[in-house]
Steps between C-alpha positions, in 0.01 A plus 500: 500500500783741463747638746413870503318601820164667468520641853761500776424267789325660786720510804228371736509173307864446584597238758865583514589153369642555150394172347147521633470864403613417141233233481228725628612772260500253213143380586372857530675590169353200324151604614557863400637400156213266427249764615670756276490257200132417558405872518708616202564214258190283508697167520340171419323302776770226452774750564326627812439147629867403446615816670276437795619142524863626500423743781325221697807282450733768618271573800502124593882490459532809721289333765739200502802736536334683786397182679854359469634833642255486792601148584868585478470800740271314741207733456245406773201534269649329195210252494243782511674691222503190283130450564440857393691435181273204419191702568616780268596253227165322521308827508681625184446172321133507594469856369672411179281202439184699563632778271559254216151354532339839433431597140620856547840486663631791698869427525575853608307456821662163558857623453422800720365263771804279463732795554302614800518148641887510474515843666267397782702188565828693518352766734316258724692177514854571390544767762503231770806318375677826421479601859616151602808535270576845636498358856731218395741752337488712821587192704773412259664840542431532873646148592739479205330182374678402184322172421155667463366425152586856379536369144121563484572864472775458244435609148 
C-alpha cells in the first residue's frame, strides 16, 4: 500500500516501545491509506476485500507480538490482554461478515470503525503494560538489574 505516510502518528498512541509503536503506526497507516483510496479512487470490491484481509492479518500478527512481549516481561494481566485481543478479532470478523452479506457495502464506515478499534485498544489496554514496563525499567536502574529483559525496548 505504499510507504508514504498520510498523517504523522499521534503521540498519544505511542507506547514508548519502538517495535510496538511501529506496528501500531503501520496498522493506522494502512487504515488511513485504504480509507483515502476508497474515498478518492473508487477501487474494486476485490481490492478493498484484499486490503482489509491484509490489515486483519497484520492486526493478528501484531497481537501475537504483543502477547509474546507480555509473557516475556511477566505482565500480570497477560491472559486478560490476550482475551481482549480475541474479542477484538472476533468482533471485527463478525462486522466484516455482516458487511459482506449486505447488498450495498459501506467499506468506508467499516475501515473507520476498524481504525477506531485499534486506537481504543491502544489507549485502553496497551497503557497497562506500558506502565508495567516503565516500572521494570525504573527497578532496573534503581537496583542496577542487568538481567532484566531490556531487549524488549531495543529497536
